[in-house]
C-alpha positions in Angstrom: 72.5 111.7 114.1 75.8 113.4 115.1 77.9 111.5 117.6 78.1 113.8 120.6 80.7 111.5 122.2 83.4 112.6 119.9 82.7 116.3 120.6 83.3 115.4 124.3 86.3 113.1 123.8 88.1 115.7 121.7 87.3 118.8 123.6 90.5 118.9 125.8 88.6 120.5 128.6 87.8 123.5 126.6 84.0 122.7 126.6 83.5 120.4 129.6 85.1 117.6 131.6 84.4 113.9 131.6 83.2 112.3 134.8 82.7 108.7 133.8 84.2 106.4 131.2 83.1 102.9 130.0 85.8 101.0 128.2 85.9 97.8 126.1 88.0 94.9 127.2 89.6 92.7 124.5 90.9 89.2 125.0 94.7 89.1 125.1 96.7 86.3 123.5 100.3 86.9 124.8 101.6 83.6 123.3 100.6 84.5 119.8 102.6 87.8 119.5 104.7 88.1 116.4 107.6 90.6 116.3 108.7 91.9 112.9 111.5 94.3 112.1 113.4 95.5 109.0 116.0 98.1 108.3 115.7 100.2 105.1 117.2 103.1 103.3 114.6 105.8 103.3 111.3 106.9 104.8 109.6 107.1 101.4 109.8 103.3 101.0 108.6 102.9 104.6 105.6 105.0 104.1 104.7 103.0 100.9 104.9 99.8 102.9 102.8 101.1 105.7 100.2 102.3 103.2 100.0 99.0 101.5 99.6 97.0 104.7 96.8 99.3 105.8 95.1 99.4 102.3 95.2 95.6 102.1 93.1 95.5 105.3 95.7 94.1 107.7 95.6 95.4 111.3 98.9 94.9 113.1 98.7 96.1 116.7 102.0 98.0 116.2 103.1 99.6 112.9 106.0 102.0 113.3 108.6 103.6 111.0 111.7 105.5 112.3 114.0 107.6 110.3 117.8 107.4 110.6 118.3 109.8 113.5 115.3 108.9 115.5 116.1 105.2 114.9 119.7 105.6 116.0 118.4 106.9 119.4 116.6 103.5 119.9 118.2 101.0 117.6 121.9 101.9 117.2 122.8 98.3 118.2 121.4 96.9 115.0 120.5 99.8 112.6 123.6 101.9 111.7 122.5 104.7 109.3 119.3 103.0 108.5 115.6 103.6 108.9 113.7 101.0 110.9 110.3 99.5 110.2 108.5 97.6 113.0 105.3 95.6 113.1 103.7 93.5 116.0 100.8 91.3 115.3 98.5 89.7 117.9 95.1 88.1 118.6 94.1 84.5 118.0 97.1 82.6 116.9 96.0 81.9 113.3 95.1 85.6 112.8 98.4 86.8 114.3 100.4 84.4 112.1 98.4 85.2 108.9 98.8 88.9 109.4 102.6 88.5 110.0 102.9 86.3 106.9 101.1 88.9 104.8 103.2 91.8 106.0 106.4 89.9 105.3 105.1 89.2 101.8 104.5 92.9 101.2 107.9 93.9 102.5 109.6 91.3 100.4 108.7 93.3 97.3 111.2 96.0 98.4 114.8 94.7 98.1 116.3 97.4 100.3 114.5 96.0 103.3 116.7 93.7 105.5 115.1 91.6 108.2 116.0 92.1 111.9 116.2 89.4 114.5 112.7 89.2 116.0 114.1 89.0 119.6 115.6 92.5 119.1 112.1 93.9 118.4 110.6 91.9 121.3 113.1 93.5 123.7 112.4 97.0 122.4 108.6 96.3 122.8 109.1 95.2 126.4 110.7 98.5 127.3 108.6 100.8 125.1 106.4 102.3 127.9 108.0 104.5 130.6 107.4 104.4 134.3 108.0 107.2 136.9 111.7 106.2 137.3 112.3 107.0 133.7 110.8 110.5 134.1 112.9 111.1 137.2 116.0 110.1 135.2 115.1 112.3 132.3 114.6 115.3 134.5 118.0 114.8 136.1 119.6 114.4 132.7 118.1 117.6 131.4 119.3 119.6 134.5 122.8 118.2 134.1 123.2 118.5 130.4 120.9 121.5 129.5 119.9 119.4 126.5 116.1 119.1 126.0 113.9 116.8 123.9 110.6 117.9 122.5 108.2 116.6 119.8 105.6 118.0 117.4 103.1 115.5 116.0 101.1 115.9 112.8 99.0 113.6 110.5 98.4 113.5 106.8 97.2 111.4 103.9 99.6 109.0 102.3 99.9 111.2 99.2 101.6 114.0 101.0 103.2 112.6 104.2 106.6 112.0 102.8 106.7 115.5 101.3 105.8 117.0 104.6 108.5 115.0 106.3 111.2 116.1 103.9 110.3 119.8 103.8 109.9 120.1 107.5 113.2 118.3 108.2 115.0 120.6 105.7 113.6 123.8 107.1 114.1 123.0 110.8 117.7 121.9 110.1 118.4 125.1 108.2 116.6 127.6 110.4 117.0 126.4 114.0 120.3 126.6 115.9 121.8 124.3 118.5 120.1 121.1 117.4 121.7 117.9 118.6 119.2 115.5 117.1 116.4 115.9 114.5 114.4 112.9 113.5 110.9 111.5 113.1 108.7 108.4 113.3 105.2 107.2 112.4 103.4 105.3 115.1 99.7 105.2 114.0 98.6 104.3 110.5 95.2 104.0 108.9 93.6 103.3 105.5 94.0 106.8 104.3 97.1 108.1 106.1 99.4 108.2 109.1 100.7 110.3 111.9 104.3 111.6 112.2 106.2 112.7 115.2 109.1 115.1 114.7 111.6 114.5 117.5 114.2 117.1 118.3 116.9 117.7 120.9 118.6 121.0 121.4 121.1 122.7 123.8 120.0 125.6 125.9 123.3 126.2 127.7 123.7 129.9 126.9 120.3 131.3 127.9 117.7 131.5 130.6 115.6 128.4 130.9 112.4 130.4 130.7 113.3 131.4 127.1 113.6 127.8 125.8 110.0 127.6 124.5 110.1 130.9 122.6 113.6 130.4 121.2 113.4 126.7 120.2 110.3 124.6 120.7 107.7 127.0 119.4 109.7 128.2 116.3 110.2 124.5 115.4 106.5 123.8 115.9 105.6 126.8 113.8 107.6 125.5 110.8 106.1 122.0 111.1 102.5 123.2 111.5 102.6 125.7 108.7 104.2 123.3 106.2 101.8 120.6 107.2 98.7 122.7 106.8 100.0 124.2 103.5 100.1 120.7 102.0 96.7 119.6 103.3 97.7 117.7 106.4 96.4 118.1 109.9 98.5 120.0 112.5 97.8 117.4 115.1 96.8 113.8 115.8 96.0 112.1 119.1 98.0 114.7 121.2 95.5 117.3 120.3 95.6 121.1 119.7 96.5 122.2 123.2 97.5 125.8 123.6 100.6 126.1 121.4 98.7 125.3 118.1 95.8 127.7 118.6 97.2 130.3 116.3 96.5 128.0 113.4 93.2 126.4 114.5 91.1 128.6 112.1 93.3 127.4 109.2 93.0 123.8 110.4 89.2 123.9 110.5 88.6 126.3 107.6 84.9 126.9 106.8 83.8 124.6 109.6 85.4 126.7 112.4 82.1 128.4 113.1 80.8 125.1 114.4 83.5 125.1 117.0 82.5 128.6 118.0 78.9 127.6 118.4 79.9 124.6 120.5 81.9 126.9 122.8 78.9 129.1 123.2 76.6 126.2 124.0 78.9 124.3 126.4 80.8 127.2 128.0 78.9 130.4 127.7 81.0 132.0 130.5 84.3 131.1 128.9 85.7 129.5 132.0 86.8 126.1 130.7 90.5 125.6 130.1 91.0 129.0 128.5 93.4 129.2 125.6 93.0 125.6 124.7 91.8 124.8 121.1 90.2 128.3 121.1 92.6 131.2 120.7 92.6 133.9 123.3 91.5 136.9 121.1 
């Protein structure tokens, strides 16, 4: 029957809250990690490579693609004006090695891809996750510079993801002022498609801080969400709907939206759970 767990896992507190979690633990093989990196000329080629890796059944633990601007923020020391493609493989040594070999064979079909020293990818991976000190430093930097970073994440099938990327980049660049960086990267790929983070920095030096969301972040999000839904993609991925995407939730779910309405009535008949999340405040 229907898997009720996924109703709960995806409800973002709008239906109920989780009191207990049971997790799986997988054996870790730290000595078998393989770090793979390439520079390339465009995102379209990168998406094609990610799709082939997934469609062939390989399961790297990391599969990421950065465009030029987003890549420059992380990889300027080795990727000038280039996109960056990254894979990490792990598991039992023979599986990790076989997966890495297969990925390199797929990439070898694309002459524009140039291999990156694996130690550079290993160093990036070691510093990928932030700790509280990074958040403190970011907060200090925002206050000093009045330059803010935000993201909007979507997902789509392989057939439309590059078109969504190109259209959204063009519209945001043409319609939003004061941008200091506009880029994107894919971080989670599957058999049928991938996600895509749009990453953007902008200056808010000449206005009140409380106007930042309405003047910058939400207009950018509106462009990205509308263009994504128009092309059959999903307006979110693992970051969820939240409050800022609720104006489009009925478009996202289409004819199945009534099921969401019935779930709300069943789980939260008094409408007290995380109001304005997933479900629009009518």
